[in-house]
VEXGUKOL-545710 format. One record per atom (N, C-alpha, C, O): residue number from 1; residue in one letter; atom name; x, y, z. Coordinates in Angstrom, 3 decimals. Layout:
N
minu zavex dodren xx yy zz
NUM A CA X Y Z
...
This chain:
152
minu zavex dodren xx yy zz
1 M N 0.820 -1.201 0.000
1 M CA 0.000 0.000 0.000
1 M C 0.859 1.259 0.000
1 M O 0.504 2.259 -0.624
2 S N 1.976 1.207 0.693
2 S CA 2.871 2.356 0.749
2 S C 3.411 2.705 -0.632
2 S O 3.568 3.879 -0.967
3 D N 3.696 1.671 -1.437
3 D CA 4.185 1.919 -2.797
3 D C 3.142 2.647 -3.631
3 D O 3.475 3.559 -4.388
4 N N 1.870 2.244 -3.496
4 N CA 0.795 2.913 -4.228
4 N C 0.648 4.362 -3.786
4 N O 0.423 5.250 -4.607
5 K N 0.775 4.592 -2.499
5 K CA 0.649 5.952 -1.970
5 K C 1.794 6.833 -2.478
5 K O 1.575 7.983 -2.860
6 E N 3.009 6.290 -2.479
6 E CA 4.158 7.043 -2.988
6 E C 4.022 7.305 -4.482
6 E O 4.345 8.395 -4.955
7 L N 3.548 6.317 -5.221
7 L CA 3.347 6.468 -6.662
7 L C 2.300 7.542 -6.937
7 L O 2.478 8.379 -7.821
8 F N 1.218 7.513 -6.184
8 F CA 0.165 8.512 -6.345
8 F C 0.680 9.904 -6.003
8 F O 0.349 10.875 -6.683
9 E N 1.480 10.001 -4.960
9 E CA 2.045 11.293 -4.568
9 E C 2.969 11.840 -5.663
9 E O 2.952 13.036 -5.955
10 M N 3.770 10.964 -6.262
10 M CA 4.645 11.386 -7.360
10 M C 3.815 11.867 -8.549
10 M O 4.150 12.867 -9.184
11 Y N 2.736 11.153 -8.844
11 Y CA 1.853 11.549 -9.939
11 Y C 1.261 12.931 -9.670
11 Y O 1.234 13.779 -10.562
12 K N 0.785 13.160 -8.442
12 K CA 0.202 14.457 -8.084
12 K C 1.228 15.581 -8.223
12 K O 0.908 16.660 -8.721
13 Q N 2.459 15.327 -7.784
13 Q CA 3.504 16.347 -7.893
13 Q C 3.802 16.656 -9.361
13 Q O 3.981 17.814 -9.738
14 H N 3.853 15.612 -10.177
14 H CA 4.108 15.818 -11.611
14 H C 2.972 16.630 -12.241
14 H O 3.218 17.595 -12.964
15 A N 1.743 16.236 -11.963
15 A CA 0.595 16.937 -12.539
15 A C 0.557 18.398 -12.096
15 A O 0.269 19.284 -12.901
16 T N 0.845 18.649 -10.830
16 T CA 0.861 20.020 -10.312
16 T C 1.958 20.837 -10.990
16 T O 1.744 21.997 -11.344
17 G N 3.124 20.236 -11.169
17 G CA 4.221 20.929 -11.842
17 G C 3.876 21.271 -13.277
17 G O 4.157 22.378 -13.735
18 Q N 3.273 20.338 -13.989
18 Q CA 2.888 20.581 -15.383
18 Q C 1.841 21.690 -15.467
18 Q O 1.892 22.538 -16.358
19 E N 0.906 21.673 -14.543
19 E CA -0.133 22.694 -14.538
19 E C 0.466 24.077 -14.268
19 E O 0.115 25.048 -14.938
20 K N 1.363 24.165 -13.295
20 K CA 2.015 25.443 -12.997
20 K C 2.810 25.947 -14.198
20 K O 2.806 27.142 -14.495
21 Y N 3.493 25.030 -14.885
21 Y CA 4.278 25.391 -16.066
21 Y C 3.367 25.956 -17.155
21 Y O 3.693 26.967 -17.778
22 T N 2.230 25.307 -17.384
22 T CA 1.291 25.789 -18.396
22 T C 0.782 27.177 -18.040
22 T O 0.714 28.053 -18.902
23 Y N 0.424 27.385 -16.778
23 Y CA -0.062 28.703 -16.354
23 Y C 1.041 29.762 -16.427
23 Y O 0.771 30.924 -16.733
24 F N 2.277 29.361 -16.147
24 F CA 3.401 30.284 -16.283
24 F C 3.534 30.737 -17.731
24 F O 3.696 31.927 -18.000
25 L N 3.466 29.787 -18.664
25 L CA 3.572 30.136 -20.079
25 L C 2.402 31.009 -20.523
25 L O 2.576 31.916 -21.336
26 L N 1.205 30.735 -19.989
26 L CA 0.056 31.589 -20.303
26 L C 0.298 33.021 -19.827
26 L O 0.026 33.978 -20.551
27 A N 0.803 33.154 -18.621
27 A CA 1.078 34.491 -18.076
27 A C 2.177 35.186 -18.868
27 A O 2.103 36.389 -19.121
28 A N 3.195 34.427 -19.257
28 A CA 4.289 35.016 -20.042
28 A C 3.785 35.502 -21.389
28 A O 4.154 36.592 -21.826
29 A N 2.951 34.719 -22.056
29 A CA 2.413 35.124 -23.362
29 A C 1.533 36.354 -23.229
29 A O 1.637 37.280 -24.033
30 A N 0.669 36.375 -22.224
30 A CA -0.207 37.533 -22.025
30 A C 0.601 38.783 -21.697
30 A O 0.307 39.864 -22.207
31 S N 1.609 38.643 -20.856
31 S CA 2.455 39.780 -20.488
31 S C 3.243 40.285 -21.688
31 S O 3.354 41.492 -21.900
32 A N 3.786 39.367 -22.467
32 A CA 4.553 39.758 -23.648
32 A C 3.666 40.482 -24.648
32 A O 4.081 41.474 -25.247
33 L N 2.460 39.994 -24.827
33 L CA 1.517 40.640 -25.739
33 L C 1.185 42.051 -25.257
33 L O 1.160 42.992 -26.050
34 A N 0.934 42.194 -23.976
34 A CA 0.640 43.521 -23.423
34 A C 1.840 44.453 -23.574
34 A O 1.677 45.630 -23.895
35 F N 3.041 43.929 -23.344
35 F CA 4.252 44.737 -23.492
35 F C 4.424 45.196 -24.941
35 F O 4.759 46.354 -25.192
36 A N 4.194 44.290 -25.889
36 A CA 4.333 44.648 -27.305
36 A C 3.334 45.735 -27.682
36 A O 3.666 46.658 -28.424
37 I N 2.123 45.625 -27.175
37 I CA 1.115 46.652 -27.468
37 I C 1.537 47.992 -26.876
37 I O 1.397 49.033 -27.517
38 Q N 2.049 47.960 -25.661
38 Q CA 2.496 49.190 -25.008
38 Q C 3.664 49.818 -25.767
38 Q O 3.704 51.037 -25.937
39 K N 4.618 48.997 -26.226
39 K CA 5.807 49.522 -26.909
39 K C 5.480 50.063 -28.298
39 K O 6.188 50.938 -28.798
40 T N 4.433 49.565 -28.921
40 T CA 4.112 50.012 -30.278
40 T C 2.985 51.045 -30.297
40 T O 2.594 51.513 -31.367
41 D N 2.465 51.402 -29.132
41 D CA 1.383 52.372 -29.056
41 D C 1.831 53.712 -29.637
41 D O 2.876 54.244 -29.264
42 G N 1.044 54.236 -30.531
42 G CA 1.329 55.540 -31.114
42 G C 2.268 55.508 -32.303
42 G O 2.505 56.550 -32.913
43 L N 2.812 54.349 -32.657
43 L CA 3.698 54.269 -33.820
43 L C 2.864 54.255 -35.099
43 L O 1.757 53.718 -35.130
44 T N 3.412 54.847 -36.139
44 T CA 2.766 54.837 -37.434
44 T C 2.923 53.456 -38.057
44 T O 3.995 52.855 -37.993
45 I N 1.864 52.968 -38.650
45 I CA 1.921 51.646 -39.279
45 I C 2.875 51.703 -40.466
45 I O 2.759 52.546 -41.355
46 S N 3.827 50.766 -40.441
46 S CA 4.787 50.646 -41.536
46 S C 5.312 49.215 -41.558
46 S O 5.024 48.414 -40.669
47 W N 6.081 48.919 -42.585
47 W CA 6.609 47.553 -42.696
47 W C 7.573 47.242 -41.563
47 W O 7.833 46.071 -41.285
48 W N 8.112 48.267 -40.899
48 W CA 9.003 48.049 -39.760
48 W C 8.279 47.343 -38.609
48 W O 8.913 46.706 -37.767
49 L N 6.970 47.461 -38.580
49 L CA 6.188 46.843 -37.508
49 L C 5.817 45.383 -37.779
49 L O 5.247 44.730 -36.904
50 L N 6.122 44.860 -38.956
50 L CA 5.751 43.482 -39.272
50 L C 6.310 42.459 -38.268
50 L O 5.567 41.578 -37.835
51 P N 7.585 42.546 -37.887
51 P CA 8.060 41.574 -36.893
51 P C 7.344 41.707 -35.540
51 P O 7.111 40.705 -34.862
52 A N 6.999 42.928 -35.151
52 A CA 6.258 43.122 -33.899
52 A C 4.854 42.530 -34.017
52 A O 4.341 41.946 -33.063
53 A N 4.240 42.682 -35.183
53 A CA 2.919 42.089 -35.409
53 A C 3.009 40.562 -35.388
53 A O 2.130 39.891 -34.846
54 A N 4.073 40.018 -35.980
54 A CA 4.275 38.564 -35.963
54 A C 4.503 38.072 -34.537
54 A O 4.045 36.991 -34.168
55 A N 5.206 38.863 -33.741
55 A CA 5.416 38.509 -32.331
55 A C 4.081 38.484 -31.593
55 A O 3.790 37.544 -30.853
56 A N 3.277 39.519 -31.797
56 A CA 1.973 39.592 -31.129
56 A C 1.088 38.419 -31.550
56 A O 0.406 37.822 -30.717
57 L N 1.100 38.097 -32.822
57 L CA 0.313 36.963 -33.309
57 L C 0.811 35.656 -32.682
57 L O 0.007 34.830 -32.251
58 S N 2.123 35.471 -32.633
58 S CA 2.691 34.258 -32.027
58 S C 2.296 34.150 -30.561
58 S O 1.927 33.070 -30.099
59 W N 2.366 35.240 -29.835
59 W CA 2.012 35.221 -28.418
59 W C 0.516 34.985 -28.220
59 W O 0.111 34.290 -27.288
60 G N -0.293 35.558 -29.090
60 G CA -1.731 35.324 -29.001
60 G C -2.092 33.863 -29.251
60 G O -2.912 33.289 -28.534
61 V N -1.480 33.268 -30.266
61 V CA -1.739 31.855 -30.562
61 V C -1.157 30.977 -29.458
61 V O -1.747 29.955 -29.109
62 S N -0.013 31.361 -28.910
62 S CA 0.563 30.620 -27.788
62 S C -0.418 30.601 -26.613
62 S O -0.617 29.562 -25.985
63 F N -1.016 31.730 -26.323
63 F CA -1.994 31.805 -25.239
63 F C -3.186 30.894 -25.526
63 F O -3.635 30.150 -24.653
64 F N -3.687 30.959 -26.747
64 F CA -4.815 30.113 -27.151
64 F C -4.453 28.632 -27.017
64 F O -5.244 27.840 -26.504
65 F N -3.253 28.262 -27.479
65 F CA -2.829 26.860 -27.391
65 F C -2.651 26.423 -25.940
65 F O -2.888 25.260 -25.615
66 G N -2.241 27.331 -25.072
66 G CA -2.147 27.003 -23.653
66 G C -3.515 26.701 -23.063
66 G O -3.665 25.782 -22.258
67 C N -4.499 27.468 -23.463
67 C CA -5.872 27.208 -23.002
67 C C -6.361 25.869 -23.546
67 C O -6.992 25.100 -22.821
68 K N -6.077 25.587 -24.810
68 K CA -6.472 24.300 -25.391
68 K C -5.756 23.145 -24.687
68 K O -6.350 22.088 -24.475
69 N N -4.503 23.337 -24.329
69 N CA -3.767 22.308 -23.599
69 N C -4.470 21.983 -22.289
69 N O -4.658 20.812 -21.960
70 L N -4.857 23.003 -21.545
70 L CA -5.546 22.780 -20.278
70 L C -6.854 22.016 -20.471
70 L O -7.192 21.144 -19.670
71 I N -7.577 22.338 -21.517
71 I CA -8.830 21.640 -21.808
71 I C -8.564 20.167 -22.103
71 I O -9.265 19.296 -21.588
72 W N -7.551 19.880 -22.933
72 W CA -7.255 18.489 -23.292
72 W C -6.707 17.709 -22.106
72 W O -6.966 16.511 -21.988
73 V N -5.967 18.352 -21.239
73 V CA -5.485 17.662 -20.034
73 V C -6.676 17.274 -19.159
73 V O -6.738 16.151 -18.658
74 Q N -7.618 18.193 -18.973
74 Q CA -8.796 17.883 -18.173
74 Q C -9.632 16.773 -18.818
74 Q O -10.179 15.918 -18.121
75 T N -9.727 16.791 -20.137
75 T CA -10.461 15.753 -20.849
75 T C -9.775 14.401 -20.673
75 T O -10.443 13.380 -20.507
76 A N -8.444 14.394 -20.709
76 A CA -7.692 13.151 -20.506
76 A C -7.883 12.630 -19.085
76 A O -8.028 11.425 -18.882
77 I N -7.885 13.513 -18.118
77 I CA -8.094 13.092 -16.724
77 I C -9.486 12.467 -16.564
77 I O -9.639 11.451 -15.886
78 Y N -10.482 13.069 -17.178
78 Y CA -11.834 12.522 -17.098
78 Y C -11.905 11.156 -17.788
78 Y O -12.540 10.237 -17.272
79 A N -11.262 11.018 -18.946
79 A CA -11.232 9.725 -19.633
79 A C -10.517 8.682 -18.778
79 A O -10.936 7.526 -18.722
80 N N -9.450 9.089 -18.123
80 N CA -8.723 8.170 -17.247
80 N C -9.607 7.730 -16.075
80 N O -9.587 6.561 -15.691
81 Y N -10.362 8.638 -15.521
81 Y CA -11.307 8.311 -14.453
81 Y C -12.324 7.272 -14.940
81 Y O -12.601 6.288 -14.254
82 N N -12.873 7.509 -16.135
82 N CA -13.835 6.559 -16.693
82 N C -13.200 5.195 -16.950
82 N O -13.826 4.161 -16.719
83 L N -11.970 5.196 -17.422
83 L CA -11.263 3.943 -17.672
83 L C -11.087 3.153 -16.378
83 L O -11.372 1.957 -16.329
84 L N -10.621 3.821 -15.346
84 L CA -10.428 3.140 -14.062
84 L C -11.754 2.629 -13.496
84 L O -11.815 1.537 -12.931
85 S N -12.808 3.421 -13.651
85 S CA -14.129 2.995 -13.176
85 S C -14.618 1.758 -13.924
85 S O -15.164 0.835 -13.319
86 L N -14.420 1.742 -15.235
86 L CA -14.822 0.580 -16.033
86 L C -14.001 -0.654 -15.664
86 L O -14.544 -1.749 -15.521
87 Q N -12.695 -0.469 -15.511
87 Q CA -11.826 -1.600 -15.181
87 Q C -12.175 -2.208 -13.830
87 Q O -12.011 -3.412 -13.631
88 R N -12.651 -1.393 -12.909
88 R CA -13.006 -1.877 -11.566
88 R C -14.472 -2.295 -11.462
88 R O -14.921 -2.748 -10.410
89 G N -15.213 -2.139 -12.561
89 G CA -16.621 -2.520 -12.544
89 G C -17.507 -1.580 -11.751
89 G O -18.570 -1.977 -11.272
90 M N -17.073 -0.331 -11.611
90 M CA -17.799 0.630 -10.778
90 M C -18.371 1.806 -11.575
90 M O -18.873 2.762 -10.983
91 H N -18.304 1.750 -12.885
91 H CA -18.784 2.863 -13.710
91 H C -20.310 2.933 -13.620
91 H O -20.970 1.894 -13.606
92 P N -20.882 4.147 -13.560
92 P CA -22.341 4.262 -13.470
92 P C -23.075 3.605 -14.649
92 P O -24.197 3.121 -14.496
93 D N -22.440 3.593 -15.809
93 D CA -23.041 2.970 -16.995
93 D C -22.295 1.692 -17.371
93 D O -22.127 1.384 -18.551
94 Q N -21.855 0.960 -16.367
94 Q CA -21.080 -0.269 -16.584
94 Q C -21.885 -1.239 -17.457
94 Q O -23.022 -1.570 -17.119
95 P N -21.311 -1.697 -18.576
95 P CA -22.007 -2.688 -19.408
95 P C -22.233 -3.986 -18.623
95 P O -21.406 -4.361 -17.792
96 P N -23.348 -4.668 -18.887
96 P CA -23.696 -5.852 -18.095
96 P C -22.890 -7.103 -18.448
96 P O -22.839 -8.045 -17.657
97 H N -22.280 -7.122 -19.592
97 H CA -21.573 -8.322 -20.049
97 H C -20.068 -8.036 -20.119
97 H O -19.676 -6.938 -20.515
98 P N -19.214 -9.007 -19.742
98 P CA -17.764 -8.783 -19.770
98 P C -17.218 -8.378 -21.139
98 P O -16.288 -7.576 -21.225
99 Q N -17.793 -8.928 -22.204
99 Q CA -17.313 -8.556 -23.546
99 Q C -17.665 -7.105 -23.868
99 Q O -16.877 -6.388 -24.486
100 L N -18.844 -6.685 -23.449
100 L CA -19.227 -5.292 -23.649
100 L C -18.365 -4.364 -22.801
100 L O -17.993 -3.275 -23.239
101 S N -18.056 -4.798 -21.597
101 S CA -17.170 -4.006 -20.733
101 S C -15.796 -3.861 -21.371
101 S O -15.207 -2.780 -21.348
102 Q N -15.286 -4.948 -21.940
102 Q CA -13.967 -4.894 -22.586
102 Q C -13.984 -3.957 -23.794
102 Q O -13.024 -3.224 -24.033
103 A N -15.080 -3.987 -24.550
103 A CA -15.209 -3.076 -25.693
103 A C -15.240 -1.618 -25.216
103 A O -14.616 -0.746 -25.820
104 A N -15.972 -1.370 -24.129
104 A CA -16.035 -0.012 -23.581
104 A C -14.655 0.428 -23.097
104 A O -14.241 1.565 -23.327
105 I N -13.952 -0.475 -22.429
105 I CA -12.605 -0.167 -21.941
105 I C -11.688 0.157 -23.115
105 I O -10.914 1.113 -23.057
106 S N -11.773 -0.632 -24.169
106 S CA -10.946 -0.397 -25.357
106 S C -11.249 0.976 -25.977
106 S O -10.335 1.698 -26.376
107 G N -12.526 1.324 -26.053
107 G CA -12.900 2.630 -26.609
107 G C -12.397 3.785 -25.759
107 G O -11.922 4.792 -26.285
108 V N -12.504 3.638 -24.451
108 V CA -12.038 4.701 -23.559
108 V C -10.516 4.804 -23.620
108 V O -9.981 5.911 -23.550
109 E N -9.811 3.692 -23.747
109 E CA -8.349 3.724 -23.875
109 E C -7.931 4.487 -25.117
109 E O -6.982 5.270 -25.077
110 K N -8.641 4.262 -26.234
110 K CA -8.327 4.985 -27.476
110 K C -8.606 6.479 -27.314
110 K O -7.830 7.320 -27.768
111 A N -9.723 6.795 -26.663
111 A CA -10.050 8.208 -26.426
111 A C -9.002 8.860 -25.531
111 A O -8.577 9.989 -25.778
112 L N -8.595 8.150 -24.504
112 L CA -7.573 8.672 -23.595
112 L C -6.270 8.944 -24.330
112 L O -5.651 9.991 -24.143
113 E N -5.859 8.004 -25.164
113 E CA -4.619 8.190 -25.937
113 E C -4.720 9.403 -26.851
113 E O -3.771 10.179 -26.965
114 S N -5.858 9.565 -27.495
114 S CA -6.074 10.719 -28.367
114 S C -6.043 12.024 -27.567
114 S O -5.453 13.010 -28.009
115 N N -6.672 12.032 -26.399
115 N CA -6.694 13.225 -25.549
115 N C -5.282 13.615 -25.110
115 N O -4.924 14.793 -25.110
116 V N -4.493 12.621 -24.739
116 V CA -3.110 12.882 -24.312
116 V C -2.292 13.431 -25.476
116 V O -1.513 14.368 -25.298
117 Q N -2.463 12.858 -26.663
117 Q CA -1.730 13.357 -27.839
117 Q C -2.112 14.798 -28.157
117 Q O -1.251 15.608 -28.498
118 N N -3.395 15.121 -28.048
118 N CA -3.830 16.500 -28.291
118 N C -3.235 17.447 -27.254
118 N O -2.768 18.531 -27.602
119 A N -3.249 17.047 -25.992
119 A CA -2.674 17.886 -24.939
119 A C -1.185 18.119 -25.190
119 A O -0.693 19.236 -25.030
120 Q N -0.472 17.069 -25.583
120 Q CA 0.961 17.207 -25.853
120 Q C 1.219 18.125 -27.044
120 Q O 2.150 18.931 -27.020
121 F N 0.404 18.005 -28.077
121 F CA 0.546 18.878 -29.249
121 F C 0.427 20.346 -28.840
121 F O 1.282 21.166 -29.176
122 Y N -0.637 20.663 -28.118
122 Y CA -0.849 22.055 -27.725
122 Y C 0.214 22.547 -26.746
122 Y O 0.600 23.715 -26.788
123 A N 0.685 21.675 -25.875
123 A CA 1.728 22.067 -24.926
123 A C 3.023 22.407 -25.661
123 A O 3.660 23.420 -25.371
124 K N 3.409 21.558 -26.613
124 K CA 4.642 21.819 -27.375
124 K C 4.548 23.135 -28.131
124 K O 5.483 23.936 -28.113
125 W N 3.411 23.358 -28.800
125 W CA 3.285 24.553 -29.612
125 W C 3.057 25.805 -28.773
125 W O 3.386 26.909 -29.207
126 Q N 2.504 25.646 -27.591
126 Q CA 2.392 26.797 -26.689
126 Q C 3.785 27.351 -26.410
126 Q O 4.002 28.559 -26.512
127 F N 4.723 26.485 -26.062
127 F CA 6.087 26.919 -25.766
127 F C 6.787 27.435 -27.021
127 F O 7.398 28.504 -26.994
128 R N 6.704 26.691 -28.109
128 R CA 7.393 27.086 -29.343
128 R C 6.948 28.464 -29.829
128 R O 7.773 29.279 -30.242
129 L N 5.649 28.717 -29.777
129 L CA 5.141 30.009 -30.239
129 L C 5.515 31.142 -29.294
129 L O 5.706 32.276 -29.733
130 L N 5.621 30.851 -28.016
130 L CA 6.090 31.863 -27.070
130 L C 7.518 32.278 -27.420
130 L O 7.827 33.468 -27.466
131 V N 8.374 31.310 -27.663
131 V CA 9.772 31.599 -28.020
131 V C 9.841 32.290 -29.377
131 V O 10.590 33.252 -29.545
132 L N 9.064 31.805 -30.345
132 L CA 9.065 32.427 -31.669
132 L C 8.646 33.895 -31.585
132 L O 9.214 34.750 -32.264
133 G N 7.655 34.175 -30.755
133 G CA 7.247 35.568 -30.556
133 G C 8.389 36.411 -30.018
133 G O 8.560 37.562 -30.418
134 G N 9.171 35.840 -29.110
134 G CA 10.340 36.550 -28.588
134 G C 11.358 36.839 -29.676
134 G O 11.932 37.927 -29.725
135 V N 11.581 35.872 -30.543
135 V CA 12.528 36.070 -31.656
135 V C 12.024 37.183 -32.576
135 V O 12.795 38.053 -32.980
136 F N 10.739 37.155 -32.904
136 F CA 10.173 38.211 -33.752
136 F C 10.288 39.583 -33.078
136 F O 10.619 40.575 -33.728
137 F N 10.013 39.630 -31.782
137 F CA 10.049 40.916 -31.093
137 F C 11.473 41.469 -31.022
137 F O 11.684 42.666 -31.217
138 I N 12.437 40.613 -30.749
138 I CA 13.838 41.063 -30.737
138 I C 14.251 41.538 -32.125
138 I O 14.961 42.535 -32.261
139 T N 13.807 40.822 -33.154
139 T CA 14.088 41.246 -34.530
139 T C 13.511 42.631 -34.780
139 T O 14.178 43.495 -35.350
140 W N 12.261 42.840 -34.351
140 W CA 11.647 44.156 -34.523
140 W C 12.442 45.222 -33.778
140 W O 12.668 46.313 -34.300
141 H N 12.862 44.904 -32.565
141 H CA 13.600 45.886 -31.770
141 H C 14.919 46.262 -32.452
141 H O 15.283 47.437 -32.490
142 I N 15.618 45.290 -32.978
142 I CA 16.876 45.563 -33.693
142 I C 16.603 46.410 -34.928
142 I O 17.335 47.359 -35.205
143 L N 15.551 46.071 -35.672
143 L CA 15.201 46.874 -36.848
143 L C 14.839 48.303 -36.457
143 L O 15.193 49.250 -37.158
144 E N 14.139 48.456 -35.347
144 E CA 13.780 49.793 -34.872
144 E C 15.032 50.597 -34.513
144 E O 15.117 51.789 -34.810
145 M N 15.998 49.941 -33.877
145 M CA 17.251 50.634 -33.551
145 M C 17.976 51.035 -34.822
145 M O 18.488 52.149 -34.927
146 F N 18.019 50.130 -35.784
146 F CA 18.669 50.416 -37.064
146 F C 17.926 51.554 -37.777
146 F O 18.545 52.487 -38.288
147 H N 16.627 51.465 -37.802
147 H CA 15.813 52.469 -38.466
147 H C 15.989 53.836 -37.801
147 H O 16.070 54.853 -38.490
148 G N 16.048 53.865 -36.479
148 G CA 16.226 55.130 -35.755
148 G C 17.601 55.737 -35.974
148 G O 17.754 56.958 -35.991
149 T N 18.607 54.873 -36.144
149 T CA 19.964 55.361 -36.310
149 T C 20.246 55.793 -37.744
149 T O 20.854 56.837 -37.979
150 Y N 19.797 54.980 -38.703
150 Y CA 20.154 55.225 -40.086
150 Y C 18.983 55.659 -40.970
150 Y O 19.180 56.056 -42.118
151 G N 17.773 55.583 -40.434
151 G CA 16.606 55.845 -41.272
151 G C 16.250 57.309 -41.395
151 G O 15.395 57.661 -42.208
152 T N 16.862 58.153 -40.633
152 T CA 16.470 59.556 -40.684
152 T C 17.454 60.382 -41.460
152 T O 17.271 61.591 -41.599
């Protein structure tokens, strides 16, 4: 029993860490987007702003993907709950026959795998787009410095 308790505790710590990381990335994307808007406020629209616009778009999509990641993680947790309930014969809609139960378990396992893959996809792209937005914003900043020094 102690091994199960330790395993469960490790799982909880991992899940909590992943959740905090996702929320951190959401906050970083929102903050970066707000900063970009503040830094470009009052500037005349020109091609010099394209990298800043690309940064804002990347950060906005990163935020959206972070929200989608959270949704898919919750969906996976619910599917996992249903799977465990079916395997233990305690599901509220437990099929009456063992073959039907096995079919239900197989279907929930496939759904769970799909949910996990979707969550992983959105998690990876949440981070990638956050970094890409940073690259675009730094590019814009360098162009702005160049434009200010040599463009006048």
